[in-house]
DRENNUNU-243705 format. One record per residue (C-alpha): residue number from 1; x, y, z. Coordinates in Angstrom, 3 decimals. Layout:
<NUM <X Y Z>>,
...
// end
This chain:
<1 <145.583 158.728 77.596>>,
<2 <145.361 155.523 75.618>>,
<3 <148.181 154.033 77.622>>,
<4 <146.511 154.988 80.905>>,
<5 <143.163 153.636 79.723>>,
<6 <144.787 150.373 78.691>>,
<7 <146.426 150.047 82.111>>,
<8 <143.110 150.630 83.831>>,
<9 <141.415 148.032 81.682>>,
<10 <144.153 145.517 82.400>>,
<11 <144.019 146.183 86.101>>,
<12 <140.241 145.839 86.124>>,
<13 <140.541 142.584 84.228>>,
<14 <143.123 141.212 86.630>>,
<15 <141.034 142.275 89.631>>,
<16 <137.981 140.563 88.178>>,
<17 <140.002 137.393 87.659>>,
<18 <141.235 137.491 91.231>>,
<19 <137.699 137.917 92.536>>,
<20 <136.535 134.954 90.489>>,
<21 <139.408 132.824 91.745>>,
<22 <138.649 133.898 95.313>>,
<23 <135.023 132.897 94.921>>,
<24 <135.938 129.510 93.492>>,
<25 <138.715 128.709 95.935>>,
<26 <136.507 127.509 98.804>>,
<27 <134.935 124.828 96.596>>,
<28 <138.243 123.318 95.621>>,
<29 <140.407 124.098 98.585>>,
<30 <137.913 123.228 101.260>>,
<31 <136.259 120.203 99.635>>,
<32 <135.594 117.491 102.197>>,
<33 <138.016 114.524 102.231>>,
<34 <136.830 111.570 100.196>>,
<35 <136.545 107.978 101.349>>,
<36 <134.744 104.915 100.047>>,
<37 <134.248 101.245 100.813>>,
<38 <132.286 98.339 99.374>>,
<39 <131.560 95.323 101.579>>,
<40 <129.966 91.950 100.841>>,
<41 <127.147 92.060 103.403>>,
<42 <126.888 88.252 103.448>>,
<43 <130.247 87.684 105.086>>,
<44 <131.735 91.120 105.812>>,
<45 <134.487 90.810 103.187>>,
<46 <135.818 94.142 101.918>>,
<47 <135.623 94.338 98.120>>,
<48 <136.944 97.881 97.664>>,
<49 <138.498 100.447 99.980>>,
<50 <139.775 103.998 99.648>>,
<51 <140.713 105.991 102.762>>,
<52 <138.212 103.759 104.530>>,
<53 <139.898 104.078 107.936>>,
<54 <140.309 107.854 107.797>>,
<55 <138.324 109.563 110.555>>,
<56 <135.909 111.992 108.913>>,
<57 <132.696 113.830 109.703>>,
<58 <129.818 111.321 109.382>>,
<59 <127.058 113.986 109.433>>,
<60 <123.622 112.330 109.494>>,
<61 <125.066 108.851 109.061>>,
<62 <125.264 109.250 112.828>>,
<63 <121.537 108.638 113.001>>,
<64 <122.165 105.007 112.015>>,
<65 <123.739 104.471 115.421>>,
<66 <121.026 106.434 117.204>>,
<67 <118.402 104.219 115.577>>,
<68 <120.359 101.045 116.317>>,
<69 <120.344 101.988 120.006>>,
<70 <116.636 102.823 119.782>>,
<71 <115.774 99.442 118.287>>,
<72 <117.843 97.776 120.981>>,
<73 <116.033 99.750 123.658>>,
<74 <112.677 98.593 122.280>>,
<75 <113.883 95.024 122.175>>,
<76 <115.032 95.234 125.766>>,
<77 <111.713 96.630 126.889>>,
<78 <113.044 100.036 127.934>>,
<79 <110.522 101.715 125.647>>,
<80 <107.937 100.825 123.031>>,
<81 <107.101 102.424 119.742>>,
<82 <104.176 104.054 121.457>>,
<83 <106.073 105.479 124.416>>,
<84 <105.224 109.207 124.631>>,
<85 <108.397 111.266 124.341>>,
<86 <108.497 114.788 125.767>>,
<87 <110.599 116.953 123.459>>,
<88 <113.519 118.544 125.279>>,
<89 <114.605 122.155 124.779>>,
<90 <117.860 120.820 123.343>>,
<91 <116.018 118.792 120.693>>,
<92 <113.678 121.649 119.769>>,
<93 <116.662 123.966 119.203>>,
<94 <118.454 121.762 116.644>>,
<95 <119.334 123.137 113.206>>,
<96 <117.625 121.829 110.039>>,
<97 <116.755 119.371 108.734>>,
<98 <113.859 119.422 111.236>>,
<99 <110.499 117.874 111.823>>,
<100 <109.429 121.062 113.622>>,
<101 <109.257 119.823 117.190>>,
<102 <108.554 122.249 120.052>>,
<103 <109.975 122.064 123.563>>,
<104 <107.521 120.290 125.872>>,
<105 <105.627 118.691 123.031>>,
<106 <104.684 115.041 123.512>>,
<107 <105.007 112.689 120.548>>,
<108 <105.101 108.901 120.167>>,
<109 <108.565 107.366 119.711>>,
<110 <107.473 105.743 116.443>>,
<111 <107.109 109.112 114.744>>,
<112 <110.535 110.275 115.930>>,
<113 <112.078 107.098 114.515>>,
<114 <110.386 107.679 111.179>>,
<115 <111.426 111.336 110.992>>,
<116 <115.025 110.536 111.911>>,
<117 <115.356 107.611 109.498>>,
<118 <113.465 109.008 106.543>>,
<119 <113.675 112.808 106.645>>,
<120 <116.905 112.766 108.638>>,
<121 <115.330 115.235 111.066>>,
<122 <117.892 116.512 113.552>>,
<123 <115.331 117.518 116.162>>,
<124 <113.744 114.053 116.066>>,
<125 <117.088 112.284 116.531>>,
<126 <118.031 114.603 119.392>>,
<127 <114.663 114.005 121.054>>,
<128 <115.296 110.268 120.921>>,
<129 <118.756 110.644 122.350>>,
<130 <117.647 112.915 125.197>>,
<131 <114.791 110.568 126.036>>,
<132 <116.920 107.405 126.115>>,
<133 <119.982 108.975 127.681>>,
<134 <118.507 111.702 129.871>>,
<135 <120.661 114.310 128.167>>,
<136 <122.924 114.670 125.163>>,
<137 <126.161 113.817 126.970>>,
<138 <124.768 110.674 128.570>>,
<139 <123.376 109.424 125.251>>,
<140 <126.705 110.175 123.540>>,
<141 <128.385 107.939 126.137>>,
<142 <125.905 105.187 125.290>>,
<143 <126.596 105.726 121.591>>,
<144 <130.327 105.317 122.083>>,
<145 <129.935 102.227 124.240>>,
<146 <127.607 100.676 121.669>>,
<147 <129.958 101.584 118.798>>,
<148 <132.824 99.885 120.605>>,
<149 <130.740 96.744 121.179>>,
<150 <129.870 96.684 117.474>>,
<151 <133.522 96.832 116.463>>,
<152 <133.522 100.465 115.316>>,
<153 <137.027 101.080 116.617>>,
<154 <137.705 104.455 114.939>>,
<155 <134.516 106.322 115.775>>,
<156 <133.594 108.796 118.501>>,
<157 <130.223 110.481 118.822>>,
<158 <129.063 113.571 120.699>>,
<159 <125.414 113.896 119.651>>,
<160 <122.576 111.866 118.284>>,
<161 <122.082 113.578 114.938>>,
<162 <125.573 114.174 113.462>>,
<163 <125.604 117.967 113.380>>,
<164 <129.245 119.010 113.294>>,
<165 <130.991 118.819 116.641>>,
<166 <134.734 118.700 117.371>>,
<167 <135.764 115.096 117.765>>,
<168 <132.512 113.696 116.345>>,
<169 <134.121 111.457 113.726>>,
<170 <133.776 108.078 112.097>>,
<171 <135.124 106.142 109.117>>,
<172 <133.755 104.513 105.988>>,
<173 <134.761 101.118 107.394>>,
<174 <132.998 101.682 110.717>>,
<175 <129.831 102.866 108.959>>,
<176 <129.806 99.708 106.823>>,
<177 <130.072 97.638 110.003>>,
<178 <127.160 99.583 111.509>>,
<179 <125.047 99.221 108.380>>,
<180 <125.624 95.457 108.357>>,
<181 <124.621 95.157 111.996>>,
<182 <121.454 97.136 111.403>>,
<183 <120.556 94.775 108.596>>,
<184 <121.226 91.532 110.460>>,
<185 <120.522 92.526 114.070>>,
<186 <117.216 94.283 113.398>>,
<187 <115.779 92.933 110.150>>,
<188 <112.300 93.671 111.422>>,
<189 <113.050 97.395 111.443>>,
<190 <115.477 97.626 108.546>>,
<191 <112.831 98.284 105.933>>,
<192 <112.226 101.762 107.287>>,
<193 <115.411 102.802 105.507>>,
<194 <113.860 102.036 102.167>>,
<195 <110.762 104.149 102.603>>,
<196 <110.287 106.994 100.137>>,
<197 <107.842 108.759 102.437>>,
<198 <106.128 108.197 105.770>>,
<199 <103.736 109.687 108.264>>,
<200 <105.790 111.307 111.021>>,
<201 <102.779 112.294 113.091>>,
<202 <103.095 116.013 112.463>>,
<203 <103.519 115.728 108.692>>,
<204 <104.301 113.411 105.825>>,
<205 <108.037 113.387 105.335>>,
<206 <110.038 112.314 102.298>>,
<207 <113.228 110.309 102.063>>,
<208 <116.544 112.047 101.636>>,
<209 <117.688 108.922 99.774>>,
<210 <114.713 108.494 97.441>>,
<211 <116.619 109.419 94.282>>,
<212 <119.143 106.643 94.744>>,
<213 <116.522 104.145 95.878>>,
<214 <114.488 104.783 92.740>>,
<215 <117.426 104.866 90.334>>,
<216 <119.560 101.904 91.392>>,
<217 <118.283 98.400 90.742>>,
<218 <118.170 96.393 93.969>>,
<219 <118.759 99.315 96.361>>,
<220 <116.805 99.073 99.606>>,
<221 <118.515 101.447 102.038>>,
<222 <119.910 103.020 103.960>>,
<223 <121.055 106.561 105.027>>,
<224 <122.329 109.844 103.625>>,
<225 <124.362 112.549 105.343>>,
<226 <125.476 116.071 104.540>>,
<227 <127.134 119.022 106.233>>,
<228 <129.650 121.447 104.771>>,
<229 <132.577 119.795 106.573>>,
<230 <131.476 116.266 105.640>>,
<231 <130.410 116.729 102.060>>,
<232 <127.779 114.377 100.637>>,
<233 <127.824 111.034 102.432>>,
<234 <125.838 107.839 101.836>>,
<235 <125.632 104.316 103.202>>,
<236 <123.736 102.186 100.698>>,
<237 <122.666 98.574 100.618>>,
<238 <121.518 96.676 97.537>>,
<239 <120.727 93.130 96.566>>,
<240 <120.789 91.355 93.236>>,
<241 <120.008 87.679 93.239>>,
<242 <121.888 86.084 96.108>>,
<243 <124.367 88.935 96.303>>,
<244 <124.009 91.746 98.823>>,
<245 <126.481 94.634 99.112>>,
<246 <126.935 97.595 101.417>>,
<247 <128.588 100.664 99.984>>,
<248 <129.849 103.745 101.866>>,
<249 <130.883 107.128 100.492>>,
<250 <132.176 110.118 102.431>>,
<251 <132.887 113.590 100.989>>,
<252 <131.335 113.654 97.516>>,
<253 <130.650 117.059 95.994>>,
<254 <126.896 116.773 95.332>>,
<255 <123.944 114.440 95.620>>,
<256 <124.172 113.583 91.936>>,
<257 <127.915 112.889 92.094>>,
<258 <127.448 110.800 95.253>>,
<259 <124.699 108.692 93.766>>,
<260 <126.561 108.155 90.479>>,
<261 <129.710 107.138 92.318>>,
<262 <127.779 104.759 94.582>>,
<263 <126.168 103.135 91.551>>,
<264 <129.606 102.701 89.993>>,
<265 <131.042 101.151 93.165>>,
<266 <128.152 98.759 93.675>>,
<267 <128.167 97.702 90.004>>,
<268 <131.835 96.895 90.413>>,
<269 <131.105 94.940 93.578>>,
<270 <128.264 92.905 92.066>>,
<271 <130.448 92.004 89.110>>,
<272 <133.290 90.918 91.397>>,
<273 <131.637 88.846 94.156>>,
<274 <130.496 85.257 93.744>>,
<275 <126.816 84.375 93.517>>,
<276 <126.633 81.711 96.213>>,
<277 <128.536 82.800 99.266>>,
<278 <127.738 81.324 102.711>>,
<279 <126.104 83.901 104.919>>,
<280 <128.021 84.593 108.096>>,
<281 <126.022 87.024 110.148>>,
<282 <127.924 89.330 112.500>>,
<283 <127.857 88.256 116.121>>,
<284 <125.307 90.080 118.229>>,
<285 <127.133 92.588 120.429>>,
<286 <126.962 92.262 124.186>>,
<287 <125.137 95.409 125.220>>,
<288 <123.959 94.115 128.590>>,
<289 <126.249 96.418 130.566>>,
<290 <125.402 99.527 128.565>>,
<291 <121.746 99.999 129.404>>,
<292 <119.062 98.301 131.479>>,
<293 <118.211 94.946 129.948>>,
<294 <115.021 92.968 129.617>>,
<295 <114.348 89.602 131.228>>,
<296 <115.854 87.773 128.270>>,
<297 <118.881 88.402 126.052>>,
<298 <118.329 90.582 123.031>>,
<299 <118.923 87.602 120.787>>,
<300 <115.885 85.876 122.278>>,
<301 <113.459 88.617 121.428>>,
<302 <111.597 89.132 118.215>>,
<303 <110.302 92.604 117.451>>,
<304 <107.983 93.893 114.804>>,
<305 <106.988 97.343 113.813>>,
<306 <103.305 97.368 113.040>>,
<307 <100.388 99.664 112.891>>,
<308 <96.701 99.628 112.230>>,
<309 <95.756 100.311 108.593>>,
<310 <93.239 102.861 109.722>>,
<311 <95.793 104.868 111.611>>,
<312 <94.880 103.514 115.058>>,
<313 <97.735 102.419 117.203>>,
<314 <96.550 99.436 119.181>>,
<315 <98.129 99.409 122.604>>,
<316 <101.707 98.922 123.310>>,
<317 <104.037 96.030 123.124>>,
<318 <104.289 92.410 123.925>>,
<319 <107.428 90.353 123.831>>,
<320 <107.515 86.987 122.130>>,
<321 <110.426 84.841 123.233>>,
<322 <112.124 82.309 121.012>>,
<323 <113.484 80.559 124.053>>,
<324 <112.052 80.064 127.491>>,
<325 <112.645 82.577 130.239>>,
<326 <112.237 82.327 133.956>>,
<327 <109.481 84.907 134.150>>,
<328 <107.506 86.836 131.639>>,
<329 <104.789 89.465 132.166>>,
<330 <101.327 88.502 131.005>>,
<331 <100.123 90.881 128.303>>,
<332 <96.808 92.579 128.798>>,
<333 <93.849 91.435 126.809>>,
<334 <93.386 93.005 123.432>>,
<335 <91.124 96.063 123.710>>,
<336 <87.980 96.381 121.660>>,
<337 <88.866 97.340 118.141>>,
<338 <86.409 100.194 118.387>>,
<339 <87.807 101.539 121.620>>,
<340 <89.930 104.683 121.542>>,
<341 <93.569 104.048 120.906>>,
<342 <96.056 104.846 123.651>>,
<343 <98.733 105.597 121.122>>,
<344 <96.934 108.079 118.988>>,
<345 <95.514 109.800 122.038>>,
<346 <98.779 110.142 123.924>>,
<347 <98.066 111.762 127.270>>,
<348 <100.129 114.915 127.348>>,
<349 <99.644 115.069 131.080>>,
<350 <101.335 111.776 131.588>>,
<351 <104.255 111.749 129.144>>,
<352 <106.127 109.150 131.117>>,
<353 <103.408 106.553 130.914>>,
<354 <104.158 103.619 128.629>>,
<355 <101.081 102.266 126.883>>,
<356 <99.814 98.833 127.888>>,
<357 <101.108 95.875 125.899>>,
<358 <99.761 95.958 122.470>>,
<359 <99.008 92.579 121.025>>,
<360 <99.280 93.840 117.550>>,
<361 <103.019 93.942 117.238>>,
<362 <102.734 97.569 116.415>>,
<363 <105.857 98.282 118.157>>,
<364 <107.738 95.233 119.238>>,
<365 <107.415 91.524 119.182>>,
<366 <103.820 90.807 118.740>>,
<367 <102.289 87.708 120.077>>,
<368 <99.028 88.355 118.363>>,
<369 <99.785 91.309 116.140>>,
<370 <97.169 93.052 114.185>>,
<371 <97.715 93.632 110.544>>,
<372 <100.692 95.767 110.101>>,
<373 <99.373 98.236 107.702>>,
<374 <102.314 99.848 106.770>>,
<375 <104.777 99.617 109.337>>,
<376 <106.565 100.938 106.478>>,
<377 <104.834 102.776 103.754>>,
<378 <102.382 100.796 101.942>>,
<379 <103.504 99.973 98.585>>,
<380 <107.102 99.509 99.226>>,
<381 <108.181 98.234 102.469>>,
<382 <108.463 94.706 103.392>>,
<383 <108.665 93.859 107.021>>,
<384 <112.018 92.258 106.953>>,
<385 <111.985 89.260 109.101>>,
<386 <115.144 88.100 107.551>>,
<387 <118.424 89.722 108.258>>,
<388 <119.875 88.589 105.019>>,
<389 <117.902 90.721 102.628>>,
<390 <114.857 92.699 103.201>>,
<391 <113.589 92.975 99.688>>,
<392 <113.904 96.550 98.836>>,
<393 <111.438 97.154 101.470>>,
<394 <110.908 100.548 100.329>>,
<395 <108.200 102.869 100.855>>,
<396 <106.102 103.409 97.961>>,
<397 <107.439 101.150 95.392>>,
<398 <109.258 98.189 96.551>>,
<399 <107.052 95.283 97.118>>,
<400 <103.685 96.746 97.570>>,
<401 <103.707 95.971 101.177>>,
<402 <104.326 98.140 104.112>>,
<403 <106.828 100.782 103.895>>,
<404 <107.702 104.263 104.231>>,
<405 <110.938 105.797 105.124>>,
<406 <113.736 113.072 102.752>>,
<407 <116.582 114.986 101.303>>,
<408 <117.628 117.684 103.286>>,
<409 <120.608 116.142 104.550>>,
<410 <118.481 114.564 103.249>>,
<411 <112.282 104.664 106.916>>,
<412 <109.054 102.538 112.160>>,
<413 <106.594 102.705 111.921>>,
<414 <103.401 102.453 110.755>>,
<415 <102.311 103.882 107.545>>,
<416 <99.843 106.322 106.260>>,
<417 <96.345 105.193 105.259>>,
<418 <96.168 102.398 102.748>>,
<419 <96.162 103.455 99.138>>,
<420 <93.390 102.295 96.786>>,
<421 <95.856 99.972 95.052>>,
<422 <96.911 98.452 98.362>>,
<423 <93.272 97.945 99.399>>,
<424 <92.599 96.311 96.038>>,
<425 <95.516 93.935 96.694>>,
<426 <94.086 93.034 100.097>>,
<427 <90.639 92.412 98.619>>,
<428 <92.095 90.283 95.841>>,
<429 <94.040 88.251 98.391>>,
<430 <90.937 87.771 100.495>>,
<431 <88.963 86.654 97.469>>,
<432 <91.682 84.182 96.539>>,
<433 <91.692 82.831 100.045>>,
<434 <87.946 82.334 100.088>>,
<435 <88.123 80.506 96.769>>,
<436 <90.621 78.030 98.180>>,
<437 <88.706 77.128 101.308>>,
<438 <88.449 73.414 100.587>>,
<439 <90.964 72.445 103.209>>,
<440 <90.203 71.358 106.780>>,
<441 <88.942 74.098 109.044>>,
<442 <91.648 76.001 110.887>>,
<443 <92.113 75.688 114.579>>,
<444 <89.665 77.845 116.519>>,
<445 <90.961 81.227 117.532>>,
<446 <89.722 83.357 120.385>>,
<447 <88.510 86.070 118.007>>,
<448 <86.508 83.705 115.771>>,
<449 <83.008 82.594 116.755>>,
<450 <81.710 79.413 115.209>>,
<451 <77.974 78.854 114.842>>,
<452 <76.596 75.732 116.499>>,
<453 <75.476 72.892 114.250>>,
<454 <72.409 70.716 114.857>>,
<455 <73.950 67.306 115.331>>,
<456 <70.908 65.159 114.475>>,
<457 <69.628 67.022 111.469>>,
<458 <69.677 64.954 108.265>>,
<459 <72.128 66.074 105.644>>,
<460 <69.427 66.927 103.116>>,
<461 <67.520 68.948 105.698>>,
<462 <70.394 71.237 106.493>>,
<463 <70.010 74.719 105.049>>,
<464 <72.502 75.856 102.480>>,
<465 <75.529 77.216 104.285>>,
<466 <75.903 80.952 104.359>>,
<467 <79.441 82.176 103.972>>,
<468 <80.257 85.325 105.876>>,
<469 <83.649 86.876 105.156>>,
<470 <85.352 89.528 107.245>>,
<471 <88.790 91.030 107.452>>,
<472 <90.070 89.920 110.847>>,
<473 <92.650 91.908 112.740>>,
<474 <95.103 89.185 113.670>>,
<475 <94.102 85.664 112.767>>,
<476 <92.962 86.238 109.184>>,
<477 <94.926 84.750 106.325>>,
<478 <95.732 88.140 104.848>>,
<479 <99.461 88.037 105.481>>,
<480 <101.981 87.195 102.801>>,
<481 <105.658 86.414 102.488>>,
<482 <108.098 87.424 99.770>>,
<483 <111.203 85.658 98.590>>,
<484 <112.644 88.758 97.055>>,
<485 <112.744 90.536 93.694>>,
<486 <113.994 88.881 90.525>>,
<487 <115.008 90.078 87.077>>,
<488 <112.437 87.958 85.241>>,
<489 <109.030 86.495 85.843>>,
<490 <110.385 83.060 85.019>>,
<491 <113.044 83.320 87.712>>,
<492 <110.473 84.411 90.283>>,
<493 <108.105 81.567 89.381>>,
<494 <110.901 79.015 89.595>>,
<495 <111.872 80.169 93.075>>,
<496 <108.236 80.010 94.176>>,
<497 <107.797 76.509 92.807>>,
<498 <111.050 75.240 94.278>>,
<499 <110.197 76.717 97.684>>,
<500 <106.639 75.345 97.609>>,
<501 <107.985 71.846 96.945>>,
<502 <110.523 72.117 99.743>>,
<503 <107.999 73.469 102.276>>,
<504 <104.766 71.588 101.560>>,
<505 <103.610 71.700 105.171>>,
<506 <103.797 75.415 105.807>>,
<507 <102.902 76.560 102.271>>,
<508 <100.271 73.978 101.326>>,
<509 <97.290 76.346 101.523>>,
<510 <99.023 79.412 100.094>>,
<511 <98.822 80.932 96.642>>,
<512 <101.910 81.685 94.575>>,
<513 <101.891 85.173 93.158>>,
<514 <104.429 87.056 91.027>>,
<515 <104.066 90.842 91.269>>,
<516 <105.388 92.887 88.390>>,
<517 <107.325 95.918 89.611>>,
<518 <109.252 98.610 87.748>>,
<519 <112.536 97.170 88.950>>,
<520 <111.714 93.449 88.740>>,
<521 <109.356 90.696 89.758>>,
<522 <108.446 89.962 93.390>>,
<523 <107.998 86.297 94.282>>,
<524 <105.244 86.138 96.933>>,
<525 <103.136 83.582 98.742>>,
<526 <99.767 84.983 99.868>>,
<527 <97.005 83.685 102.086>>,
<528 <98.718 83.119 105.450>>,
<529 <98.003 84.133 108.998>>,
<530 <100.689 86.059 110.785>>,
<531 <101.834 83.007 112.728>>,
<532 <102.002 80.977 109.517>>,
<533 <103.956 83.702 107.754>>,
<534 <106.453 83.912 110.636>>,
<535 <106.894 80.138 110.732>>,
<536 <107.217 79.793 106.980>>,
<537 <109.898 82.506 106.771>>,
<538 <111.906 80.995 109.593>>,
<539 <111.881 77.592 107.875>>,
<540 <112.698 79.077 104.486>>,
<541 <115.510 81.170 105.911>>,
<542 <116.945 78.058 107.567>>,
<543 <117.336 76.641 104.049>>,
<544 <119.428 79.614 102.992>>,
<545 <116.679 81.359 101.031>>,
<546 <115.774 84.954 101.865>>,
<547 <112.231 85.480 103.092>>,
<548 <110.278 88.385 104.509>>,
<549 <106.834 88.608 106.029>>,
<550 <104.398 91.180 104.662>>,
<551 <101.612 92.522 106.785>>,
<552 <98.253 93.316 105.258>>,
// end
């Protein structure tokens, strides 16, 4: 009996061991293939590479290309951020992560962009693809043509969101190329990838990449990805000083392992690359034959993602050209600020109607943009006007500007209502501006009414002037620019002083301000109009210094 009992016990033990091994086998045997790459974003040089040209499942990294095409479509004038998109049955049927779209629902494009970039919502990305392409297959063809034009030679795409599909493959190298193009080709939209949270119209959504953004010094983007076949993927961008790197990981075993490995790779890269490397931006791809173009080349257009701080979307889009064009449509006059907003009240009965041009830059190049509340969630995103390095434009903690960009796979484009701290910053800036009004009066603007002055009245007979302050919507000096984040207050102050001395004309009436953040010190100039901020950043960037405009 004892012998039989012993045999039974041994058999039971062996069986239990086999069951345990069987349960564990899928984790080890079916782990996704691993690949990694680190690139110097300034010149495209590869610093580290492991299996970087192996074709693997990109998962939601796919959405980077979908958003690139979307930004290009806005720049071309095919759509605006306020274009109402009717959700297709295909989009509504996508697997999680989801925003929760319903077939037939009408939603502004800006909210789909936010949900796709920040929450990595599959239904939002599919809705964008179906709207721009007409159907999934047609948009996939546009994706592949765009990828080829960008130099992504080993990638093929079959859908807009990256859910597993046979033949839907990319490489770590190709994703680094795409990330670099997003950064340089669309700096004005790039900050959405650093948002920790954002208003997606139907709900507030949270970034799938927020843990890495908060943990790694200098990180400001860009996109996560996960499916069982792909493992945990990440394309990350970070800047320290004059150095900017792009890292790519495919096939890690968990979010924590992926983030730790990315930190290790970027630390290695920052230690290896030189501080002062000439920036060689990637050439803009020729996409003219891929989709209907606008009246001017994409390189001639400047776009901005903006929104009204009070949640009103002002009207549509206007295009501001850097170079002359043969013809250009005349934008409609700015509607009354108190009038109902065509964006927020999207007419569900006319989903194909594109809102009238909106002089606030809320969605594209704004000639006379209104304050861009948070084209990216308030306290963190900086509207990156500079391809070189949007300063950690992140949603709620980067530079206290506009920002907002979840983690289910897991950044455009206006933000949720202004936080009390953000409003306090605006009020402080306005007070500082009023205190420095000893300079000549600014040129008259159409939205400013000057009181008449009695020409013959003696000086001593004139009544004491009454100062009336108001927060204007476009011409007020409530914009700011940032030169980036630095490791010490002293370093930030030195950069501000050096820049002020080199740009006395454009920065003469501004105030230098160093903002203390958890991850460093932001070097900002405050007290500019939007036009002044745009001009100042262009001039500063021409000197090789990073610069980003910050909307109120």
